[in-house]
PDB file of N, CA, C and O in Angstrom:
ATOM      1  N   MET A   1      80.954 120.428  88.269  1.00  0.00           N
ATOM      2  CA  MET A   1      81.564 119.122  88.127  1.00  0.00           C
ATOM      3  C   MET A   1      80.671 118.250  87.244  1.00  0.00           C
ATOM      4  O   MET A   1      79.447 118.279  87.372  1.00  0.00           O
ATOM      5  N   ALA A   2      81.265 117.503  86.380  1.00  0.00           N
ATOM      6  CA  ALA A   2      80.518 116.639  85.463  1.00  0.00           C
ATOM      7  C   ALA A   2      79.831 115.516  86.236  1.00  0.00           C
ATOM      8  O   ALA A   2      80.272 115.118  87.315  1.00  0.00           O
ATOM      9  N   HIS A   3      78.771 115.031  85.671  1.00  0.00           N
ATOM     10  CA  HIS A   3      78.052 113.903  86.256  1.00  0.00           C
ATOM     11  C   HIS A   3      78.956 112.675  86.278  1.00  0.00           C
ATOM     12  O   HIS A   3      79.579 112.338  85.271  1.00  0.00           O
ATOM     13  N   ARG A   4      79.025 112.021  87.410  1.00  0.00           N
ATOM     14  CA  ARG A   4      79.870 110.835  87.555  1.00  0.00           C
ATOM     15  C   ARG A   4      78.971 109.611  87.653  1.00  0.00           C
ATOM     16  O   ARG A   4      78.028 109.590  88.445  1.00  0.00           O
ATOM     17  N   ARG A   5      79.259 108.601  86.858  1.00  0.00           N
ATOM     18  CA  ARG A   5      78.498 107.360  86.942  1.00  0.00           C
ATOM     19  C   ARG A   5      79.470 106.193  87.005  1.00  0.00           C
ATOM     20  O   ARG A   5      80.586 106.262  86.490  1.00  0.00           O
ATOM     21  N   GLU A   6      79.023 105.124  87.646  1.00  0.00           N
ATOM     22  CA  GLU A   6      79.883 103.948  87.750  1.00  0.00           C
ATOM     23  C   GLU A   6      80.016 103.298  86.383  1.00  0.00           C
ATOM     24  O   GLU A   6      79.037 103.114  85.659  1.00  0.00           O
ATOM     25  N   ARG A   7      81.246 102.957  86.052  1.00  0.00           N
ATOM     26  CA  ARG A   7      81.503 102.304  84.779  1.00  0.00           C
ATOM     27  C   ARG A   7      81.216 100.811  84.893  1.00  0.00           C
ATOM     28  O   ARG A   7      81.326 100.229  85.972  1.00  0.00           O
ATOM     29  N   ILE A   8      80.856 100.216  83.798  1.00  0.00           N
ATOM     30  CA  ILE A   8      80.494  98.801  83.786  1.00  0.00           C
ATOM     31  C   ILE A   8      81.611  97.934  84.355  1.00  0.00           C
ATOM     32  O   ILE A   8      81.343  96.985  85.093  1.00  0.00           O
ATOM     33  N   LEU A   9      82.855  98.249  84.021  1.00  0.00           N
ATOM     34  CA  LEU A   9      83.978  97.410  84.447  1.00  0.00           C
ATOM     35  C   LEU A   9      84.523  97.738  85.832  1.00  0.00           C
ATOM     36  O   LEU A   9      85.419  97.049  86.320  1.00  0.00           O
ATOM     37  N   GLU A  10      84.002  98.767  86.463  1.00  0.00           N
ATOM     38  CA  GLU A  10      84.577  99.198  87.740  1.00  0.00           C
ATOM     39  C   GLU A  10      84.592  98.093  88.789  1.00  0.00           C
ATOM     40  O   GLU A  10      85.602  97.916  89.471  1.00  0.00           O
ATOM     41  N   SER A  11      83.514  97.355  88.936  1.00  0.00           N
ATOM     42  CA  SER A  11      83.485  96.294  89.946  1.00  0.00           C
ATOM     43  C   SER A  11      84.453  95.171  89.585  1.00  0.00           C
ATOM     44  O   SER A  11      85.081  94.591  90.471  1.00  0.00           O
ATOM     45  N   ALA A  12      84.582  94.860  88.303  1.00  0.00           N
ATOM     46  CA  ALA A  12      85.537  93.823  87.881  1.00  0.00           C
ATOM     47  C   ALA A  12      86.969  94.261  88.151  1.00  0.00           C
ATOM     48  O   ALA A  12      87.795  93.448  88.568  1.00  0.00           O
ATOM     49  N   VAL A  13      87.274  95.535  87.920  1.00  0.00           N
ATOM     50  CA  VAL A  13      88.620  96.044  88.187  1.00  0.00           C
ATOM     51  C   VAL A  13      88.895  96.025  89.686  1.00  0.00           C
ATOM     52  O   VAL A  13      89.993  95.658  90.105  1.00  0.00           O
ATOM     53  N   ARG A  14      87.925  96.412  90.496  1.00  0.00           N
ATOM     54  CA  ARG A  14      88.097  96.367  91.957  1.00  0.00           C
ATOM     55  C   ARG A  14      88.402  94.938  92.423  1.00  0.00           C
ATOM     56  O   ARG A  14      89.293  94.728  93.247  1.00  0.00           O
ATOM     57  N   LYS A  15      87.663  93.964  91.895  1.00  0.00           N
ATOM     58  CA  LYS A  15      87.905  92.560  92.263  1.00  0.00           C
ATOM     59  C   LYS A  15      89.297  92.123  91.833  1.00  0.00           C
ATOM     60  O   LYS A  15      90.003  91.468  92.600  1.00  0.00           O
ATOM     61  N   ALA A  16      89.700  92.474  90.620  1.00  0.00           N
ATOM     62  CA  ALA A  16      91.024  92.097  90.124  1.00  0.00           C
ATOM     63  C   ALA A  16      92.121  92.703  90.995  1.00  0.00           C
ATOM     64  O   ALA A  16      93.124  92.048  91.278  1.00  0.00           O
ATOM     65  N   CYS A  17      91.935  93.940  91.417  1.00  0.00           N
ATOM     66  CA  CYS A  17      92.927  94.601  92.282  1.00  0.00           C
ATOM     67  C   CYS A  17      93.032  93.925  93.652  1.00  0.00           C
ATOM     68  O   CYS A  17      94.078  93.981  94.299  1.00  0.00           O
ATOM     69  N   ALA A  18      91.954  93.294  94.086  1.00  0.00           N
ATOM     70  CA  ALA A  18      91.956  92.644  95.394  1.00  0.00           C
ATOM     71  C   ALA A  18      92.809  91.382  95.421  1.00  0.00           C
ATOM     72  O   ALA A  18      93.328  91.018  96.476  1.00  0.00           O
ATOM     73  N   TRP A  19      92.965  90.712  94.289  1.00  0.00           N
ATOM     74  CA  TRP A  19      93.714  89.447  94.301  1.00  0.00           C
ATOM     75  C   TRP A  19      94.943  89.437  93.408  1.00  0.00           C
ATOM     76  O   TRP A  19      95.784  88.547  93.537  1.00  0.00           O
ATOM     77  N   SER A  20      95.069  90.397  92.510  1.00  0.00           N
ATOM     78  CA  SER A  20      96.195  90.398  91.582  1.00  0.00           C
ATOM     79  C   SER A  20      97.176  91.515  91.939  1.00  0.00           C
ATOM     80  O   SER A  20      96.756  92.616  92.292  1.00  0.00           O
ATOM     81  N   PRO A  21      98.477  91.241  91.849  1.00  0.00           N
ATOM     82  CA  PRO A  21      99.455  92.275  92.174  1.00  0.00           C
ATOM     83  C   PRO A  21      99.574  93.352  91.094  1.00  0.00           C
ATOM     84  O   PRO A  21     100.109  94.427  91.366  1.00  0.00           O
ATOM     85  N   ALA A  22      99.094  93.095  89.890  1.00  0.00           N
ATOM     86  CA  ALA A  22      99.136  94.087  88.810  1.00  0.00           C
ATOM     87  C   ALA A  22      97.919  93.897  87.915  1.00  0.00           C
ATOM     88  O   ALA A  22      97.580  92.778  87.531  1.00  0.00           O
ATOM     89  N   VAL A  23      97.277  94.998  87.594  1.00  0.00           N
ATOM     90  CA  VAL A  23      96.100  94.985  86.733  1.00  0.00           C
ATOM     91  C   VAL A  23      96.300  96.065  85.676  1.00  0.00           C
ATOM     92  O   VAL A  23      96.703  97.181  86.003  1.00  0.00           O
ATOM     93  N   ALA A  24      96.028  95.749  84.426  1.00  0.00           N
ATOM     94  CA  ALA A  24      96.183  96.718  83.337  1.00  0.00           C
ATOM     95  C   ALA A  24      94.814  97.142  82.823  1.00  0.00           C
ATOM     96  O   ALA A  24      93.908  96.322  82.673  1.00  0.00           O
ATOM     97  N   LEU A  25      94.682  98.427  82.560  1.00  0.00           N
ATOM     98  CA  LEU A  25      93.487  98.960  81.910  1.00  0.00           C
ATOM     99  C   LEU A  25      93.878  99.359  80.502  1.00  0.00           C
ATOM    100  O   LEU A  25      94.724 100.233  80.310  1.00  0.00           O
ATOM    101  N   LEU A  26      93.272  98.728  79.529  1.00  0.00           N
ATOM    102  CA  LEU A  26      93.555  99.017  78.126  1.00  0.00           C
ATOM    103  C   LEU A  26      92.239  99.312  77.429  1.00  0.00           C
ATOM    104  O   LEU A  26      91.214  98.705  77.738  1.00  0.00           O
ATOM    105  N   GLY A  27      92.270 100.236  76.500  1.00  0.00           N
ATOM    106  CA  GLY A  27      91.050 100.520  75.761  1.00  0.00           C
ATOM    107  C   GLY A  27      91.195 101.730  74.871  1.00  0.00           C
ATOM    108  O   GLY A  27      92.252 102.356  74.796  1.00  0.00           O
ATOM    109  N   MET A  28      90.110 102.041  74.202  1.00  0.00           N
ATOM    110  CA  MET A  28      90.105 103.168  73.272  1.00  0.00           C
ATOM    111  C   MET A  28      90.230 104.485  74.032  1.00  0.00           C
ATOM    112  O   MET A  28      90.035 104.542  75.246  1.00  0.00           O
ATOM    113  N   ARG A  29      90.556 105.529  73.300  1.00  0.00           N
ATOM    114  CA  ARG A  29      90.677 106.862  73.871  1.00  0.00           C
ATOM    115  C   ARG A  29      89.325 107.374  74.347  1.00  0.00           C
ATOM    116  O   ARG A  29      88.275 107.019  73.810  1.00  0.00           O
ATOM    117  N   GLN A  30      89.383 108.215  75.363  1.00  0.00           N
ATOM    118  CA  GLN A  30      88.210 108.945  75.842  1.00  0.00           C
ATOM    119  C   GLN A  30      87.079 108.043  76.354  1.00  0.00           C
ATOM    120  O   GLN A  30      85.901 108.355  76.179  1.00  0.00           O
ATOM    121  N   THR A  31      87.449 106.926  76.984  1.00  0.00           N
ATOM    122  CA  THR A  31      86.425 106.023  77.498  1.00  0.00           C
ATOM    123  C   THR A  31      86.357 106.015  79.027  1.00  0.00           C
ATOM    124  O   THR A  31      85.537 105.304  79.607  1.00  0.00           O
ATOM    125  N   GLY A  32      87.219 106.807  79.681  1.00  0.00           N
ATOM    126  CA  GLY A  32      87.167 106.916  81.136  1.00  0.00           C
ATOM    127  C   GLY A  32      88.214 106.105  81.880  1.00  0.00           C
ATOM    128  O   GLY A  32      88.103 105.922  83.092  1.00  0.00           O
ATOM    129  N   LYS A  33      89.227 105.617  81.179  1.00  0.00           N
ATOM    130  CA  LYS A  33      90.260 104.815  81.853  1.00  0.00           C
ATOM    131  C   LYS A  33      91.000 105.633  82.916  1.00  0.00           C
ATOM    132  O   LYS A  33      91.181 105.169  84.042  1.00  0.00           O
ATOM    133  N   THR A  34      91.420 106.830  82.563  1.00  0.00           N
ATOM    134  CA  THR A  34      92.155 107.672  83.513  1.00  0.00           C
ATOM    135  C   THR A  34      91.280 108.065  84.683  1.00  0.00           C
ATOM    136  O   THR A  34      91.733 108.043  85.827  1.00  0.00           O
ATOM    137  N   THR A  35      90.044 108.422  84.423  1.00  0.00           N
ATOM    138  CA  THR A  35      89.123 108.795  85.502  1.00  0.00           C
ATOM    139  C   THR A  35      88.950 107.638  86.475  1.00  0.00           C
ATOM    140  O   THR A  35      89.018 107.835  87.689  1.00  0.00           O
ATOM    141  N   MET A  36      88.726 106.439  85.959  1.00  0.00           N
ATOM    142  CA  MET A  36      88.551 105.284  86.824  1.00  0.00           C
ATOM    143  C   MET A  36      89.837 104.969  87.574  1.00  0.00           C
ATOM    144  O   MET A  36      89.796 104.642  88.760  1.00  0.00           O
ATOM    145  N   LEU A  37      90.970 105.063  86.901  1.00  0.00           N
ATOM    146  CA  LEU A  37      92.253 104.800  87.547  1.00  0.00           C
ATOM    147  C   LEU A  37      92.486 105.755  88.705  1.00  0.00           C
ATOM    148  O   LEU A  37      92.921 105.332  89.776  1.00  0.00           O
ATOM    149  N   ARG A  38      92.205 107.025  88.509  1.00  0.00           N
ATOM    150  CA  ARG A  38      92.364 108.015  89.589  1.00  0.00           C
ATOM    151  C   ARG A  38      91.458 107.696  90.765  1.00  0.00           C
ATOM    152  O   ARG A  38      91.863 107.826  91.920  1.00  0.00           O
ATOM    153  N   GLU A  39      90.243 107.283  90.477  1.00  0.00           N
ATOM    154  CA  GLU A  39      89.287 106.997  91.546  1.00  0.00           C
ATOM    155  C   GLU A  39      89.635 105.733  92.319  1.00  0.00           C
ATOM    156  O   GLU A  39      89.383 105.659  93.522  1.00  0.00           O
ATOM    157  N   LEU A  40      90.206 104.745  91.654  1.00  0.00           N
ATOM    158  CA  LEU A  40      90.505 103.471  92.307  1.00  0.00           C
ATOM    159  C   LEU A  40      91.879 103.439  92.963  1.00  0.00           C
ATOM    160  O   LEU A  40      92.145 102.569  93.793  1.00  0.00           O
ATOM    161  N   SER A  41      92.745 104.366  92.607  1.00  0.00           N
ATOM    162  CA  SER A  41      94.124 104.360  93.114  1.00  0.00           C
ATOM    163  C   SER A  41      94.238 105.179  94.393  1.00  0.00           C
ATOM    164  O   SER A  41      93.620 106.235  94.530  1.00  0.00           O
ATOM    165  N   LEU A  42      95.025 104.682  95.310  1.00  0.00           N
ATOM    166  CA  LEU A  42      95.341 105.450  96.506  1.00  0.00           C
ATOM    167  C   LEU A  42      96.591 106.291  96.292  1.00  0.00           C
ATOM    168  O   LEU A  42      96.845 107.232  97.043  1.00  0.00           O
ATOM    169  N   ASN A  43      97.370 105.956  95.272  1.00  0.00           N
ATOM    170  CA  ASN A  43      98.587 106.671  94.920  1.00  0.00           C
ATOM    171  C   ASN A  43      98.653 106.679  93.399  1.00  0.00           C
ATOM    172  O   ASN A  43      98.772 105.616  92.791  1.00  0.00           O
ATOM    173  N   TYR A  44      98.579 107.850  92.766  1.00  0.00           N
ATOM    174  CA  TYR A  44      98.433 107.968  91.315  1.00  0.00           C
ATOM    175  C   TYR A  44      99.613 108.718  90.710  1.00  0.00           C
ATOM    176  O   TYR A  44      99.996 109.780  91.201  1.00  0.00           O
ATOM    177  N   TYR A  45     100.192 108.164  89.637  1.00  0.00           N
ATOM    178  CA  TYR A  45     101.276 108.812  88.900  1.00  0.00           C
ATOM    179  C   TYR A  45     100.921 108.831  87.420  1.00  0.00           C
ATOM    180  O   TYR A  45     100.477 107.825  86.866  1.00  0.00           O
ATOM    181  N   ASN A  46     101.121 109.984  86.785  1.00  0.00           N
ATOM    182  CA  ASN A  46     100.840 110.115  85.364  1.00  0.00           C
ATOM    183  C   ASN A  46     102.157 110.342  84.632  1.00  0.00           C
ATOM    184  O   ASN A  46     102.835 111.343  84.863  1.00  0.00           O
ATOM    185  N   PHE A  47     102.514 109.426  83.759  1.00  0.00           N
ATOM    186  CA  PHE A  47     103.778 109.497  83.041  1.00  0.00           C
ATOM    187  C   PHE A  47     103.746 110.490  81.885  1.00  0.00           C
ATOM    188  O   PHE A  47     104.705 110.570  81.118  1.00  0.00           O
ATOM    189  N   ASP A  48     102.658 111.249  81.748  1.00  0.00           N
ATOM    190  CA  ASP A  48     102.638 112.405  80.856  1.00  0.00           C
ATOM    191  C   ASP A  48     103.436 113.555  81.475  1.00  0.00           C
ATOM    192  O   ASP A  48     103.912 114.448  80.775  1.00  0.00           O
ATOM    193  N   GLU A  49     103.569 113.511  82.795  1.00  0.00           N
ATOM    194  CA  GLU A  49     104.257 114.583  83.520  1.00  0.00           C
ATOM    195  C   GLU A  49     105.745 114.268  83.594  1.00  0.00           C
ATOM    196  O   GLU A  49     106.148 113.227  84.114  1.00  0.00           O
ATOM    197  N   ILE A  50     106.548 115.175  83.069  1.00  0.00           N
ATOM    198  CA  ILE A  50     107.990 114.943  82.959  1.00  0.00           C
ATOM    199  C   ILE A  50     108.646 114.741  84.317  1.00  0.00           C
ATOM    200  O   ILE A  50     109.609 113.982  84.420  1.00  0.00           O
ATOM    201  N   HIS A  51     108.151 115.397  85.362  1.00  0.00           N
ATOM    202  CA  HIS A  51     108.764 115.199  86.681  1.00  0.00           C
ATOM    203  C   HIS A  51     108.518 113.790  87.216  1.00  0.00           C
ATOM    204  O   HIS A  51     109.327 113.282  87.992  1.00  0.00           O
ATOM    205  N   ILE A  52     107.437 113.160  86.825  1.00  0.00           N
ATOM    206  CA  ILE A  52     107.185 111.772  87.230  1.00  0.00           C
ATOM    207  C   ILE A  52     108.146 110.849  86.492  1.00  0.00           C
ATOM    208  O   ILE A  52     108.714 109.939  87.096  1.00  0.00           O
ATOM    209  N   VAL A  53     108.334 111.070  85.193  1.00  0.00           N
ATOM    210  CA  VAL A  53     109.274 110.265  84.410  1.00  0.00           C
ATOM    211  C   VAL A  53     110.680 110.434  84.971  1.00  0.00           C
ATOM    212  O   VAL A  53     111.403 109.449  85.127  1.00  0.00           O
ATOM    213  N   SER A  54     111.079 111.667  85.276  1.00  0.00           N
ATOM    214  CA  SER A  54     112.407 111.920  85.844  1.00  0.00           C
ATOM    215  C   SER A  54     112.566 111.238  87.194  1.00  0.00           C
ATOM    216  O   SER A  54     113.612 110.660  87.489  1.00  0.00           O
ATOM    217  N   ARG A  55     111.517 111.311  88.012  1.00  0.00           N
ATOM    218  CA  ARG A  55     111.586 110.655  89.323  1.00  0.00           C
ATOM    219  C   ARG A  55     111.724 109.144  89.160  1.00  0.00           C
ATOM    220  O   ARG A  55     112.516 108.508  89.855  1.00  0.00           O
ATOM    221  N   PHE A  56     110.953 108.576  88.244  1.00  0.00           N
ATOM    222  CA  PHE A  56     111.063 107.136  88.006  1.00  0.00           C
ATOM    223  C   PHE A  56     112.463 106.763  87.553  1.00  0.00           C
ATOM    224  O   PHE A  56     113.035 105.789  88.043  1.00  0.00           O
ATOM    225  N   GLU A  57     113.025 107.531  86.617  1.00  0.00           N
ATOM    226  CA  GLU A  57     114.365 107.234  86.115  1.00  0.00           C
ATOM    227  C   GLU A  57     115.402 107.302  87.235  1.00  0.00           C
ATOM    228  O   GLU A  57     116.379 106.554  87.218  1.00  0.00           O
ATOM    229  N   ALA A  58     115.198 108.190  88.203  1.00  0.00           N
ATOM    230  CA  ALA A  58     116.146 108.337  89.305  1.00  0.00           C
ATOM    231  C   ALA A  58     115.932 107.297  90.398  1.00  0.00           C
ATOM    232  O   ALA A  58     116.897 106.811  90.988  1.00  0.00           O
ATOM    233  N   GLU A  59     114.673 106.951  90.672  1.00  0.00           N
ATOM    234  CA  GLU A  59     114.364 106.112  91.829  1.00  0.00           C
ATOM    235  C   GLU A  59     113.838 104.724  91.501  1.00  0.00           C
ATOM    236  O   GLU A  59     113.806 103.864  92.381  1.00  0.00           O
ATOM    237  N   ARG A  60     113.439 104.488  90.303  1.00  0.00           N
ATOM    238  CA  ARG A  60     112.825 103.235  89.831  1.00  0.00           C
ATOM    239  C   ARG A  60     112.038 102.471  90.883  1.00  0.00           C
ATOM    240  O   ARG A  60     110.824 102.647  90.994  1.00  0.00           O
ATOM    241  N   THR A  61     112.704 101.634  91.652  1.00  0.00           N
ATOM    242  CA  THR A  61     111.971 100.760  92.569  1.00  0.00           C
ATOM    243  C   THR A  61     111.285 101.529  93.681  1.00  0.00           C
ATOM    244  O   THR A  61     110.214 101.120  94.132  1.00  0.00           O
ATOM    245  N   ALA A  62     111.868 102.632  94.140  1.00  0.00           N
ATOM    246  CA  ALA A  62     111.258 103.383  95.241  1.00  0.00           C
ATOM    247  C   ALA A  62     109.856 103.857  94.876  1.00  0.00           C
ATOM    248  O   ALA A  62     108.946 103.790  95.703  1.00  0.00           O
ATOM    249  N   LEU A  63     109.676 104.324  93.672  1.00  0.00           N
ATOM    250  CA  LEU A  63     108.373 104.805  93.238  1.00  0.00           C
ATOM    251  C   LEU A  63     107.344 103.678  93.277  1.00  0.00           C
ATOM    252  O   LEU A  63     106.181 103.908  93.607  1.00  0.00           O
ATOM    253  N   LEU A  64     107.767 102.469  92.945  1.00  0.00           N
ATOM    254  CA  LEU A  64     106.838 101.335  92.902  1.00  0.00           C
ATOM    255  C   LEU A  64     106.639 100.680  94.261  1.00  0.00           C
ATOM    256  O   LEU A  64     105.675  99.937  94.445  1.00  0.00           O
ATOM    257  N   GLU A  65     107.514 100.934  95.203  1.00  0.00           N
ATOM    258  CA  GLU A  65     107.428 100.299  96.504  1.00  0.00           C
ATOM    259  C   GLU A  65     106.649 101.124  97.515  1.00  0.00           C
ATOM    260  O   GLU A  65     106.137 100.581  98.494  1.00  0.00           O
ATOM    261  N   GLU A  66     106.553 102.431  97.290  1.00  0.00           N
ATOM    262  CA  GLU A  66     105.890 103.257  98.296  1.00  0.00           C
ATOM    263  C   GLU A  66     104.384 103.105  98.189  1.00  0.00           C
ATOM    264  O   GLU A  66     103.831 103.010  97.093  1.00  0.00           O
ATOM    265  N   GLY A  67     103.743 103.084  99.312  1.00  0.00           N
ATOM    266  CA  GLY A  67     102.299 102.972  99.340  1.00  0.00           C
ATOM    267  C   GLY A  67     101.690 104.340  99.481  1.00  0.00           C
ATOM    268  O   GLY A  67     102.406 105.334  99.366  1.00  0.00           O
ATOM    269  N   PRO A  68     100.438 104.434  99.718  1.00  0.00           N
ATOM    270  CA  PRO A  68      99.524 103.304  99.878  1.00  0.00           C
ATOM    271  C   PRO A  68      99.160 102.680  98.531  1.00  0.00           C
ATOM    272  O   PRO A  68      99.246 103.324  97.485  1.00  0.00           O
ATOM    273  N   PHE A  69      98.758 101.433  98.584  1.00  0.00           N
ATOM    274  CA  PHE A  69      98.374 100.703  97.394  1.00  0.00           C
ATOM    275  C   PHE A  69      96.859 100.627  97.318  1.00  0.00           C
ATOM    276  O   PHE A  69      96.222 100.650  98.371  1.00  0.00           O
ATOM    277  N   PRO A  70      96.253 100.540  96.180  1.00  0.00           N
ATOM    278  CA  PRO A  70      96.864 100.302  94.876  1.00  0.00           C
ATOM    279  C   PRO A  70      97.468 101.567  94.270  1.00  0.00           C
ATOM    280  O   PRO A  70      96.973 102.679  94.455  1.00  0.00           O
ATOM    281  N   LEU A  71      98.547 101.350  93.548  1.00  0.00           N
ATOM    282  CA  LEU A  71      99.200 102.407  92.780  1.00  0.00           C
ATOM    283  C   LEU A  71      98.499 102.528  91.434  1.00  0.00           C
ATOM    284  O   LEU A  71      98.117 101.525  90.832  1.00  0.00           O
ATOM    285  N   GLY A  72      98.334 103.735  90.975  1.00  0.00           N
ATOM    286  CA  GLY A  72      97.816 103.957  89.632  1.00  0.00           C
ATOM    287  C   GLY A  72      98.926 104.540  88.779  1.00  0.00           C
ATOM    288  O   GLY A  72      99.435 105.619  89.082  1.00  0.00           O
ATOM    289  N   LEU A  73      99.304 103.853  87.733  1.00  0.00           N
ATOM    290  CA  LEU A  73     100.360 104.312  86.823  1.00  0.00           C
ATOM    291  C   LEU A  73      99.729 104.552  85.466  1.00  0.00           C
ATOM    292  O   LEU A  73      99.357 103.608  84.768  1.00  0.00           O
ATOM    293  N   ASP A  74      99.610 105.813  85.094  1.00  0.00           N
ATOM    294  CA  ASP A  74      98.919 106.185  83.855  1.00  0.00           C
ATOM    295  C   ASP A  74      99.934 106.557  82.780  1.00  0.00           C
ATOM    296  O   ASP A  74     100.953 107.181  83.074  1.00  0.00           O
ATOM    297  N   GLU A  75      99.659 106.179  81.549  1.00  0.00           N
ATOM    298  CA  GLU A  75     100.498 106.483  80.389  1.00  0.00           C
ATOM    299  C   GLU A  75     101.897 105.873  80.498  1.00  0.00           C
ATOM    300  O   GLU A  75     102.874 106.478  80.055  1.00  0.00           O
ATOM    301  N   VAL A  76     101.996 104.690  81.082  1.00  0.00           N
ATOM    302  CA  VAL A  76     103.297 104.040  81.277  1.00  0.00           C
ATOM    303  C   VAL A  76     103.955 103.623  79.968  1.00  0.00           C
ATOM    304  O   VAL A  76     105.166 103.403  79.932  1.00  0.00           O
ATOM    305  N   GLN A  77     103.189 103.513  78.905  1.00  0.00           N
ATOM    306  CA  GLN A  77     103.770 103.143  77.618  1.00  0.00           C
ATOM    307  C   GLN A  77     104.775 104.185  77.144  1.00  0.00           C
ATOM    308  O   GLN A  77     105.575 103.907  76.250  1.00  0.00           O
ATOM    309  N   LYS A  78     104.747 105.366  77.722  1.00  0.00           N
ATOM    310  CA  LYS A  78     105.685 106.423  77.354  1.00  0.00           C
ATOM    311  C   LYS A  78     107.051 106.243  78.002  1.00  0.00           C
ATOM    312  O   LYS A  78     107.994 106.968  77.685  1.00  0.00           O
ATOM    313  N   SER A  79     107.157 105.272  78.913  1.00  0.00           N
ATOM    314  CA  SER A  79     108.422 104.980  79.575  1.00  0.00           C
ATOM    315  C   SER A  79     108.578 103.458  79.678  1.00  0.00           C
ATOM    316  O   SER A  79     108.407 102.893  80.759  1.00  0.00           O
ATOM    317  N   PRO A  80     108.898 102.797  78.570  1.00  0.00           N
ATOM    318  CA  PRO A  80     108.929 101.327  78.533  1.00  0.00           C
ATOM    319  C   PRO A  80     109.760 100.637  79.621  1.00  0.00           C
ATOM    320  O   PRO A  80     109.397  99.530  80.016  1.00  0.00           O
ATOM    321  N   PRO A  81     110.851 101.222  80.128  1.00  0.00           N
ATOM    322  CA  PRO A  81     111.592 100.519  81.184  1.00  0.00           C
ATOM    323  C   PRO A  81     110.777 100.235  82.446  1.00  0.00           C
ATOM    324  O   PRO A  81     111.167  99.399  83.261  1.00  0.00           O
ATOM    325  N   ILE A  82     109.658 100.923  82.607  1.00  0.00           N
ATOM    326  CA  ILE A  82     108.864 100.683  83.808  1.00  0.00           C
ATOM    327  C   ILE A  82     108.281  99.273  83.840  1.00  0.00           C
ATOM    328  O   ILE A  82     108.009  98.745  84.919  1.00  0.00           O
ATOM    329  N   PHE A  83     108.086  98.661  82.686  1.00  0.00           N
ATOM    330  CA  PHE A  83     107.495  97.323  82.677  1.00  0.00           C
ATOM    331  C   PHE A  83     108.411  96.304  83.357  1.00  0.00           C
ATOM    332  O   PHE A  83     107.931  95.440  84.091  1.00  0.00           O
ATOM    333  N   ASP A  84     109.708  96.395  83.126  1.00  0.00           N
ATOM    334  CA  ASP A  84     110.647  95.518  83.825  1.00  0.00           C
ATOM    335  C   ASP A  84     110.662  95.827  85.316  1.00  0.00           C
ATOM    336  O   ASP A  84     110.753  94.915  86.139  1.00  0.00           O
ATOM    337  N   ALA A  85     110.575  97.101  85.667  1.00  0.00           N
ATOM    338  CA  ALA A  85     110.558  97.488  87.079  1.00  0.00           C
ATOM    339  C   ALA A  85     109.293  96.993  87.770  1.00  0.00           C
ATOM    340  O   ALA A  85     109.348  96.563  88.922  1.00  0.00           O
ATOM    341  N   ILE A  86     108.161  97.049  87.084  1.00  0.00           N
ATOM    342  CA  ILE A  86     106.905  96.528  87.655  1.00  0.00           C
ATOM    343  C   ILE A  86     107.021  95.031  87.876  1.00  0.00           C
ATOM    344  O   ILE A  86     106.629  94.527  88.928  1.00  0.00           O
ATOM    345  N   LYS A  87     107.555  94.319  86.898  1.00  0.00           N
ATOM    346  CA  LYS A  87     107.728  92.863  87.032  1.00  0.00           C
ATOM    347  C   LYS A  87     108.596  92.537  88.236  1.00  0.00           C
ATOM    348  O   LYS A  87     108.264  91.646  89.018  1.00  0.00           O
ATOM    349  N   ALA A  88     109.704  93.247  88.390  1.00  0.00           N
ATOM    350  CA  ALA A  88     110.604  92.999  89.522  1.00  0.00           C
ATOM    351  C   ALA A  88     109.920  93.334  90.848  1.00  0.00           C
ATOM    352  O   ALA A  88     110.079  92.599  91.824  1.00  0.00           O
ATOM    353  N   ALA A  89     109.163  94.430  90.897  1.00  0.00           N
ATOM    354  CA  ALA A  89     108.470  94.810  92.132  1.00  0.00           C
ATOM    355  C   ALA A  89     107.419  93.776  92.515  1.00  0.00           C
ATOM    356  O   ALA A  89     107.268  93.446  93.691  1.00  0.00           O
ATOM    357  N   VAL A  90     106.695  93.266  91.530  1.00  0.00           N
ATOM    358  CA  VAL A  90     105.696  92.221  91.797  1.00  0.00           C
ATOM    359  C   VAL A  90     106.386  90.966  92.308  1.00  0.00           C
ATOM    360  O   VAL A  90     105.919  90.355  93.269  1.00  0.00           O
ATOM    361  N   ASP A  91     107.496  90.570  91.679  1.00  0.00           N
ATOM    362  CA  ASP A  91     108.225  89.384  92.135  1.00  0.00           C
ATOM    363  C   ASP A  91     108.722  89.545  93.562  1.00  0.00           C
ATOM    364  O   ASP A  91     108.670  88.597  94.346  1.00  0.00           O
ATOM    365  N   ARG A  92     109.206  90.742  93.911  1.00  0.00           N
ATOM    366  CA  ARG A  92     109.689  90.986  95.289  1.00  0.00           C
ATOM    367  C   ARG A  92     108.548  90.888  96.293  1.00  0.00           C
ATOM    368  O   ARG A  92     108.731  90.353  97.386  1.00  0.00           O
ATOM    369  N   ARG A  93     107.382  91.397  95.936  1.00  0.00           N
ATOM    370  CA  ARG A  93     106.231  91.365  96.858  1.00  0.00           C
ATOM    371  C   ARG A  93     105.715  89.944  97.058  1.00  0.00           C
ATOM    372  O   ARG A  93     105.182  89.623  98.120  1.00  0.00           O
ATOM    373  N   LYS A  94     105.870  89.084  96.041  1.00  0.00           N
ATOM    374  CA  LYS A  94     105.419  87.691  96.153  1.00  0.00           C
ATOM    375  C   LYS A  94     106.346  86.871  97.047  1.00  0.00           C
ATOM    376  O   LYS A  94     105.908  85.905  97.671  1.00  0.00           O
ATOM    377  N   ALA A  95     107.614  87.247  97.114  1.00  0.00           N
ATOM    378  CA  ALA A  95     108.611  86.468  97.869  1.00  0.00           C
ATOM    379  C   ALA A  95     108.443  86.606  99.354  1.00  0.00           C
ATOM    380  O   ALA A  95     109.203  86.012 100.119  1.00  0.00           O
TER     381      ALA A  95
END
């Protein structure tokens, strides 16, 4: 197993997840975003996997409502409709 070290932003991301209903990780390739997302998420989905995209298309809100939280959604840019679904799920949780 490769050596694992804490990333500089890890504590900031943990704090953001504690108070914000949605947090985005953006950055250059090969910088550890996916690794950190997997480690911080209690429920992880990768939209590179066609069965995850198919499940989202069939269930939309169910995928975003099931816990445990925080949810990790990786490569969501490959399925743009998820952004509207995330917005709606966040609005429902705030109500």
